[in-house]
C-alpha positions as a Markdown table, in Angstrom:
| # | Residue | x | y | z |
|---|---|---|---|---|
| 1 | Unk | 50.9 | 118.6 | -4.9 |
| 2 | Unk | 48.9 | 115.4 | -5.4 |
| 3 | Unk | 50.5 | 112.0 | -5.6 |
| 4 | Unk | 51.0 | 110.4 | -9.0 |
| 5 | Unk | 49.5 | 107.0 | -9.7 |
| 6 | Unk | 50.3 | 105.0 | -12.8 |
| 7 | Unk | 47.6 | 102.6 | -13.8 |
| 8 | Unk | 47.9 | 99.4 | -15.8 |
| 9 | Unk | 44.9 | 97.4 | -16.9 |
| 10 | Unk | 43.0 | 96.1 | -19.9 |
| 11 | Unk | 39.5 | 94.4 | -19.5 |
| 12 | Unk | 36.2 | 95.8 | -18.3 |
| 13 | Unk | 37.0 | 94.4 | -14.9 |
| 14 | Unk | 39.6 | 97.2 | -14.5 |
| 15 | Unk | 37.4 | 100.1 | -15.5 |
| 16 | Unk | 35.6 | 100.8 | -12.3 |
| 17 | Unk | 38.9 | 100.7 | -10.4 |
| 18 | Unk | 40.5 | 103.2 | -12.8 |
| 19 | Unk | 37.4 | 105.4 | -12.5 |
| 20 | Unk | 37.7 | 105.5 | -8.7 |
| 21 | Unk | 41.3 | 106.6 | -9.0 |
| 22 | Unk | 40.6 | 109.1 | -11.7 |
| 23 | Unk | 37.8 | 110.7 | -9.7 |
| 24 | Unk | 40.0 | 111.0 | -6.6 |
| 25 | Unk | 42.5 | 113.6 | -5.5 |
| 26 | Unk | 45.3 | 111.5 | -7.1 |
| 27 | Unk | 46.9 | 112.4 | -10.4 |
| 28 | Unk | 46.9 | 109.8 | -13.2 |
| 29 | Unk | 49.8 | 110.8 | -15.4 |
| 30 | Unk | 49.5 | 107.8 | -17.7 |
| 31 | Unk | 47.6 | 104.6 | -18.2 |
| 32 | Unk | 49.0 | 101.4 | -19.8 |
| 33 | Unk | 46.8 | 98.9 | -21.6 |
| 34 | Unk | 47.3 | 96.1 | -24.1 |
| 35 | Unk | 47.3 | 97.4 | -27.7 |
| 36 | Unk | 44.1 | 97.3 | -29.9 |
| 37 | Unk | 43.8 | 94.2 | -32.0 |
| 38 | Unk | 41.8 | 93.0 | -35.0 |
| 39 | Unk | 38.5 | 91.4 | -34.5 |
| 40 | Unk | 38.1 | 87.6 | -35.2 |
| 41 | Unk | 36.9 | 88.4 | -38.7 |
| 42 | Unk | 39.6 | 91.0 | -39.2 |
| 43 | Unk | 37.1 | 93.7 | -40.3 |
| 44 | Unk | 37.7 | 96.2 | -37.5 |
| 45 | Unk | 40.1 | 97.2 | -34.8 |
| 46 | Unk | 39.0 | 96.4 | -31.2 |
| 47 | Unk | 40.2 | 98.6 | -28.4 |
| 48 | Unk | 40.4 | 97.4 | -24.8 |
| 49 | Unk | 37.8 | 98.6 | -22.3 |
| 50 | Unk | 40.5 | 100.6 | -20.6 |
| 51 | Unk | 41.5 | 102.3 | -23.8 |
| 52 | Unk | 37.9 | 103.2 | -24.5 |
| 53 | Unk | 37.5 | 104.7 | -21.1 |
| 54 | Unk | 40.8 | 106.7 | -21.4 |
| 55 | Unk | 39.7 | 108.0 | -24.8 |
| 56 | Unk | 36.4 | 109.2 | -23.4 |
| 57 | Unk | 38.2 | 110.9 | -20.4 |
| 58 | Unk | 41.2 | 112.2 | -22.4 |
| 59 | Unk | 43.6 | 110.3 | -20.2 |
| 60 | Unk | 47.2 | 109.8 | -21.6 |
| 61 | Unk | 47.6 | 106.3 | -22.8 |
| 62 | Unk | 50.4 | 103.9 | -23.6 |
| 63 | Unk | 49.9 | 100.6 | -25.5 |
| 64 | Unk | 53.2 | 98.9 | -25.9 |
| 65 | Unk | 53.3 | 95.3 | -27.3 |
| 66 | Unk | 55.6 | 94.4 | -24.5 |
| 67 | Unk | 57.5 | 95.9 | -21.6 |
| 68 | Unk | 60.3 | 93.5 | -21.4 |
| 69 | Unk | 63.5 | 94.7 | -23.1 |
| 70 | Unk | 61.7 | 97.9 | -24.0 |
| 71 | Unk | 64.1 | 100.7 | -23.2 |
| 72 | Unk | 61.7 | 103.4 | -24.5 |
| 73 | Unk | 58.9 | 102.5 | -22.1 |
| 74 | Unk | 61.4 | 102.0 | -19.2 |
| 75 | Unk | 62.8 | 105.5 | -19.7 |
| 76 | Unk | 59.3 | 107.0 | -20.1 |
| 77 | Unk | 58.1 | 105.5 | -16.9 |
| 78 | Unk | 61.3 | 106.5 | -15.1 |
| 79 | Unk | 60.8 | 110.1 | -16.0 |
| 80 | Unk | 57.3 | 110.2 | -14.6 |
| 81 | Unk | 58.7 | 109.5 | -11.1 |
| 82 | Unk | 55.3 | 108.2 | -9.9 |
| 83 | Unk | 54.5 | 107.5 | -6.3 |
| 84 | Unk | 52.8 | 104.2 | -7.0 |
| 85 | Unk | 51.6 | 101.9 | -9.8 |
| 86 | Unk | 48.3 | 100.1 | -9.6 |
| 87 | Unk | 47.9 | 97.0 | -11.8 |
| 88 | Unk | 44.6 | 95.3 | -12.5 |
| 89 | Unk | 44.4 | 92.5 | -15.1 |
| 90 | Unk | 46.9 | 94.2 | -17.4 |
| 91 | Unk | 47.8 | 91.1 | -19.3 |
| 92 | Unk | 51.6 | 91.5 | -19.2 |
| 93 | Unk | 54.1 | 90.5 | -16.5 |
| 94 | Unk | 55.8 | 93.5 | -15.1 |
| 95 | Unk | 59.6 | 93.1 | -15.6 |
| 96 | Unk | 61.8 | 93.1 | -12.5 |
| 97 | Unk | 63.6 | 96.3 | -13.5 |
| 98 | Unk | 60.3 | 98.2 | -13.6 |
| 99 | Unk | 59.4 | 97.5 | -10.1 |
| 100 | Unk | 61.7 | 100.1 | -8.7 |
| 101 | Unk | 60.5 | 102.9 | -11.0 |
| 102 | Unk | 57.9 | 104.1 | -8.5 |
| 103 | Unk | 58.5 | 105.2 | -5.0 |
| 104 | Unk | 56.1 | 102.7 | -3.4 |
| 105 | Unk | 56.3 | 99.9 | -5.9 |
| 106 | Unk | 53.5 | 98.2 | -7.9 |
| 107 | Unk | 50.2 | 97.3 | -6.2 |
| 108 | Unk | 48.1 | 94.5 | -7.8 |
| 109 | Unk | 44.4 | 93.6 | -7.4 |
| 110 | Unk | 44.0 | 89.9 | -7.9 |
| 111 | Unk | 40.5 | 88.3 | -8.0 |
| 112 | Unk | 41.1 | 85.4 | -5.6 |
| 113 | Unk | 42.0 | 84.7 | -2.0 |
| 114 | Unk | 45.7 | 84.2 | -2.4 |
| 115 | Unk | 47.6 | 81.9 | -2.5 |
| 116 | Unk | 44.6 | 80.1 | -3.9 |
| 117 | Unk | 44.1 | 80.5 | -7.7 |
| 118 | Unk | 47.2 | 82.4 | -8.8 |
| 119 | Unk | 47.2 | 83.0 | -12.5 |
| 120 | Unk | 45.1 | 84.0 | -15.5 |
| 121 | Unk | 41.6 | 82.6 | -14.7 |
| 122 | Unk | 40.8 | 82.8 | -11.0 |
| 123 | Unk | 37.1 | 83.7 | -11.3 |
| 124 | Unk | 36.4 | 80.9 | -13.8 |
| 125 | Unk | 38.3 | 78.4 | -11.8 |
| 126 | Unk | 36.7 | 79.2 | -8.5 |
| 127 | Unk | 33.2 | 78.6 | -10.0 |
| 128 | Unk | 34.3 | 75.5 | -11.9 |
| 129 | Unk | 35.8 | 74.1 | -8.7 |
| 130 | Unk | 32.5 | 74.7 | -6.8 |
| 131 | Unk | 34.2 | 76.9 | -4.3 |
| 132 | Unk | 32.0 | 78.5 | -1.6 |
| 133 | Unk | 33.9 | 81.8 | -1.5 |
| 134 | Unk | 36.3 | 83.9 | -3.4 |
| 135 | Unk | 37.5 | 87.5 | -3.1 |
| 136 | Unk | 40.1 | 90.1 | -3.8 |
| 137 | Unk | 43.7 | 90.1 | -2.7 |
| 138 | Unk | 45.6 | 93.4 | -2.6 |
| 139 | Unk | 49.3 | 92.5 | -3.1 |
| 140 | Unk | 52.7 | 94.0 | -3.9 |
| 141 | Unk | 54.1 | 92.7 | -7.2 |
| 142 | Unk | 57.4 | 90.9 | -7.1 |
| 143 | Unk | 59.3 | 88.9 | -9.7 |
| 144 | Unk | 57.1 | 85.8 | -9.5 |
| 145 | Unk | 53.5 | 85.8 | -10.8 |
| 146 | Unk | 50.9 | 86.5 | -8.1 |
| 147 | Unk | 53.3 | 85.5 | -5.3 |
| 148 | Unk | 54.0 | 88.9 | -3.6 |
| 149 | Unk | 53.0 | 89.8 | -0.1 |
| 150 | Unk | 49.4 | 90.7 | 0.6 |
| 151 | Unk | 48.1 | 93.7 | 2.6 |
| 152 | Unk | 44.4 | 93.1 | 2.5 |
| 153 | Unk | 41.9 | 90.4 | 1.5 |
| 154 | Unk | 38.2 | 91.0 | 0.9 |
| 155 | Unk | 36.0 | 87.8 | 0.8 |
| 156 | Unk | 32.8 | 87.2 | -1.0 |
| 157 | Unk | 30.4 | 84.2 | -1.0 |
| 158 | Unk | 29.8 | 82.5 | -4.4 |
| 159 | Unk | 26.1 | 81.9 | -5.2 |
| 160 | Unk | 25.7 | 78.6 | -6.9 |
| 161 | Unk | 23.7 | 80.2 | -9.7 |
| 162 | Unk | 26.1 | 83.0 | -10.5 |
| 163 | Unk | 28.2 | 82.9 | -13.7 |
| 164 | Unk | 31.7 | 84.2 | -14.4 |
| 165 | Unk | 30.7 | 87.5 | -15.8 |
| 166 | Unk | 28.3 | 88.3 | -12.9 |
| 167 | Unk | 30.9 | 87.4 | -10.3 |
| 168 | Unk | 33.5 | 89.4 | -12.2 |
| 169 | Unk | 31.2 | 92.4 | -12.1 |
| 170 | Unk | 30.6 | 92.1 | -8.4 |
| 171 | Unk | 34.3 | 91.7 | -7.6 |
| 172 | Unk | 35.2 | 94.7 | -9.8 |
| 173 | Unk | 32.7 | 96.9 | -8.0 |
| 174 | Unk | 34.1 | 95.7 | -4.6 |
| 175 | Unk | 37.6 | 96.5 | -5.8 |
| 176 | Unk | 36.5 | 100.0 | -6.9 |
| 177 | Unk | 35.2 | 100.7 | -3.5 |
| 178 | Unk | 38.3 | 99.5 | -1.7 |
| 179 | Unk | 41.1 | 100.8 | -3.9 |
| 180 | Unk | 41.4 | 104.3 | -2.5 |
| 181 | Unk | 41.8 | 103.3 | 1.1 |
| 182 | Unk | 44.5 | 100.8 | 0.1 |
| 183 | Unk | 46.3 | 103.4 | -1.9 |
| 184 | Unk | 46.1 | 105.9 | 0.9 |
| 185 | Unk | 47.6 | 103.4 | 3.4 |
| 186 | Unk | 50.4 | 102.3 | 1.1 |
| 187 | Unk | 51.4 | 105.9 | 0.3 |
| 188 | Unk | 51.2 | 106.8 | 4.0 |
| 189 | Unk | 53.4 | 103.8 | 4.9 |
| 190 | Unk | 50.7 | 102.3 | 7.0 |
| 191 | Unk | 50.1 | 99.1 | 5.1 |
| 192 | Unk | 51.2 | 95.8 | 6.6 |
| 193 | Unk | 52.2 | 93.3 | 3.9 |
| 194 | Unk | 52.2 | 89.6 | 4.9 |
| 195 | Unk | 54.0 | 86.9 | 2.8 |
| 196 | Unk | 51.9 | 84.3 | 1.2 |
| 197 | Unk | 52.1 | 80.6 | 2.3 |
| 198 | Unk | 53.6 | 79.4 | -1.0 |
| 199 | Unk | 53.1 | 75.8 | -0.1 |
| 200 | Unk | 49.4 | 76.3 | -0.3 |
| 201 | Unk | 49.5 | 78.0 | -3.7 |
| 202 | Unk | 47.1 | 76.7 | -6.5 |
| 203 | Unk | 47.1 | 77.9 | -10.1 |
| 204 | Unk | 44.2 | 79.1 | -12.2 |
| 205 | Unk | 45.5 | 78.3 | -15.7 |
| 206 | Unk | 43.9 | 79.8 | -18.7 |
| 207 | Unk | 40.8 | 77.7 | -19.8 |
| 208 | Unk | 41.6 | 75.6 | -22.8 |
| 209 | Unk | 39.1 | 75.0 | -25.6 |
| 210 | Unk | 39.0 | 71.2 | -25.0 |
| 211 | Unk | 38.0 | 71.5 | -21.4 |
| 212 | Unk | 35.0 | 73.6 | -22.3 |
| 213 | Unk | 33.2 | 70.5 | -23.6 |
| 214 | Unk | 30.6 | 69.0 | -21.3 |
| 215 | Unk | 31.4 | 65.5 | -20.1 |
| 216 | Unk | 28.0 | 63.9 | -19.3 |
| 217 | Unk | 29.6 | 61.3 | -17.1 |
| 218 | Unk | 30.3 | 63.9 | -14.5 |
| 219 | Unk | 28.1 | 64.7 | -11.6 |
| 220 | Unk | 25.4 | 67.4 | -12.2 |
| 221 | Unk | 27.0 | 69.9 | -9.7 |
| 222 | Unk | 30.3 | 69.7 | -11.6 |
| 223 | Unk | 28.6 | 70.2 | -15.0 |
| 224 | Unk | 26.7 | 73.2 | -13.6 |
| 225 | Unk | 30.0 | 74.6 | -12.2 |
| 226 | Unk | 31.5 | 74.3 | -15.7 |
| 227 | Unk | 28.5 | 76.0 | -17.4 |
| 228 | Unk | 28.4 | 78.9 | -14.9 |
| 229 | Unk | 32.2 | 79.2 | -14.8 |
| 230 | Unk | 32.5 | 79.5 | -18.6 |
| 231 | Unk | 29.5 | 81.7 | -19.2 |
| 232 | Unk | 29.4 | 83.8 | -21.3 |
| 233 | Unk | 32.8 | 83.2 | -22.6 |
| 234 | Unk | 34.2 | 80.8 | -23.9 |
| 235 | Unk | 31.1 | 78.9 | -23.1 |
| 236 | Unk | 30.6 | 75.2 | -22.0 |
| 237 | Unk | 29.4 | 73.2 | -25.0 |
| 238 | Unk | 28.4 | 69.9 | -26.5 |
| 239 | Unk | 28.4 | 68.6 | -30.0 |
| 240 | Unk | 25.4 | 66.9 | -31.7 |
| 241 | Unk | 25.5 | 65.8 | -35.3 |
| 242 | Unk | 28.5 | 68.0 | -36.1 |
| 243 | Unk | 26.9 | 71.1 | -34.6 |
| 244 | Unk | 28.3 | 72.9 | -31.5 |
| 245 | Unk | 25.9 | 74.1 | -28.9 |
| 246 | Unk | 26.9 | 76.4 | -26.0 |
| 247 | Unk | 25.0 | 76.1 | -22.8 |
| 248 | Unk | 24.7 | 79.4 | -21.0 |
| 249 | Unk | 22.3 | 78.5 | -18.2 |
| 250 | Unk | 21.2 | 75.2 | -16.7 |
| 251 | Unk | 19.9 | 73.7 | -13.4 |
| 252 | Unk | 20.0 | 70.2 | -11.8 |
| 253 | Unk | 17.0 | 68.1 | -12.9 |
| 254 | Unk | 15.4 | 65.1 | -11.2 |
| 255 | Unk | 15.5 | 62.4 | -13.9 |
| 256 | Unk | 18.1 | 59.8 | -14.8 |
| 257 | Unk | 19.3 | 57.8 | -17.7 |
| 258 | Unk | 22.4 | 56.8 | -19.5 |
| 259 | Unk | 25.1 | 59.5 | -19.9 |
| 260 | Unk | 24.2 | 62.1 | -22.5 |
| 261 | Unk | 20.7 | 60.8 | -23.1 |
| 262 | Unk | 18.0 | 63.4 | -23.8 |
| 263 | Unk | 15.3 | 62.4 | -21.4 |
| 264 | Unk | 12.7 | 65.1 | -21.9 |
| 265 | Unk | 11.3 | 67.2 | -24.7 |
| 266 | Unk | 12.7 | 70.3 | -23.0 |
| 267 | Unk | 16.3 | 69.1 | -23.3 |
| 268 | Unk | 16.9 | 67.5 | -19.9 |
| 269 | Unk | 20.1 | 65.4 | -20.3 |
| 270 | Unk | 21.2 | 62.5 | -18.1 |
| 271 | Unk | 24.6 | 62.7 | -16.5 |
| 272 | Unk | 26.7 | 61.0 | -13.8 |
| 273 | Unk | 25.5 | 59.9 | -10.3 |
| 274 | Unk | 22.0 | 59.1 | -11.7 |
| 275 | Unk | 21.3 | 62.8 | -12.1 |
| 276 | Unk | 20.3 | 65.1 | -14.9 |
| 277 | Unk | 20.8 | 68.6 | -16.3 |
| 278 | Unk | 17.9 | 70.9 | -17.4 |
| 279 | Unk | 19.1 | 73.3 | -20.0 |
| 280 | Unk | 17.6 | 76.8 | -19.6 |
| 281 | Unk | 19.5 | 78.9 | -22.2 |
| 282 | Unk | 21.4 | 77.5 | -25.2 |
| 283 | Unk | 23.1 | 78.9 | -28.3 |
| 284 | Unk | 23.5 | 76.9 | -31.5 |
| 285 | Unk | 26.7 | 77.6 | -33.4 |
| 286 | Unk | 26.3 | 80.7 | -35.5 |
| 287 | Unk | 23.1 | 81.7 | -33.9 |
| 288 | Unk | 22.0 | 83.9 | -31.0 |
| 289 | Unk | 21.4 | 82.6 | -27.4 |
| 290 | Unk | 17.8 | 81.3 | -26.9 |
| 291 | Unk | 15.7 | 80.3 | -24.0 |
| 292 | Unk | 14.9 | 76.6 | -24.0 |
| 293 | Unk | 11.3 | 77.3 | -24.9 |
| 294 | Unk | 12.4 | 79.2 | -28.0 |
| 295 | Unk | 15.0 | 76.6 | -28.9 |
| 296 | Unk | 12.8 | 73.5 | -28.8 |
| 297 | Unk | 10.4 | 75.0 | -31.4 |
| 298 | Unk | 13.0 | 74.3 | -34.2 |
| 299 | Unk | 15.4 | 71.8 | -32.6 |
| 300 | Unk | 16.3 | 68.5 | -34.1 |
| 301 | Unk | 17.6 | 67.2 | -30.7 |
| 302 | Unk | 14.7 | 65.0 | -29.7 |
| 303 | Unk | 13.9 | 63.0 | -26.6 |
| 304 | Unk | 15.8 | 59.7 | -26.8 |
| 305 | Unk | 18.8 | 61.2 | -28.6 |
| 306 | Unk | 22.2 | 60.6 | -27.1 |
| 307 | Unk | 24.8 | 63.4 | -27.0 |
| 308 | Unk | 28.3 | 61.8 | -26.9 |
| 309 | Unk | 31.5 | 63.2 | -25.4 |
| 310 | Unk | 34.7 | 63.0 | -27.5 |
């Protein structure tokens, strides 16, 4: 009889990992994901990427608003008597009492080299921080967020031109390729879990809207890190004459000027340390992204303009 694996996940990052488990010899009796929600304009219901995958594969799905103090879900999971639970960006903290409902506990895939970048936004923070490497940590969930013992770490270099979505895709595929060997070892009792050094822990808090604005007094490398780390969502932005512009791609230029000054017709903007930023792809509020060559044909942001930071 095949072993039973409960899966918990929500975004597209988790889909390749669930697919690997689904296509293996293991049984997936149920998948948990966050419930569908209304779109920003409220016109339609948006399902999670995991829900869409489960619907297409006819996998049994549960979408509780919360697990905490939810007796119905607790009893449901208890009856399954699963061998292991695998959690990938589920979006809910697993309550303490649930952690004993599977024979081998709850295994989490976290997109950083723990204890660095615990929390909600490790991929964005690693790029914004100009880190040279990131990776995956395979850890056992305990009562404190992302603080459980780790059995395996897989490292990956961060290309300075990569954005958050591209890095997320690479890490997701890496995780999909590694999940089965980790599950095999855990179920066979061969995994060696090592406690994290909690004194070295750093936290990747959720990106706030305010910190997405570009501060032109910063060094060019830092601004590029912000643009790449926040692309495509929520997007690093600047405001000019009341309009918001998201910058999706940029590179370091070779001109200089006062902070925020537009110093070329192709929207090269002066920043800190006598450097500049050459914008390559931009999106005006309410419009689609454009290459800089397309954008300047109708742009009112002219050479000599100054873009302020508020």
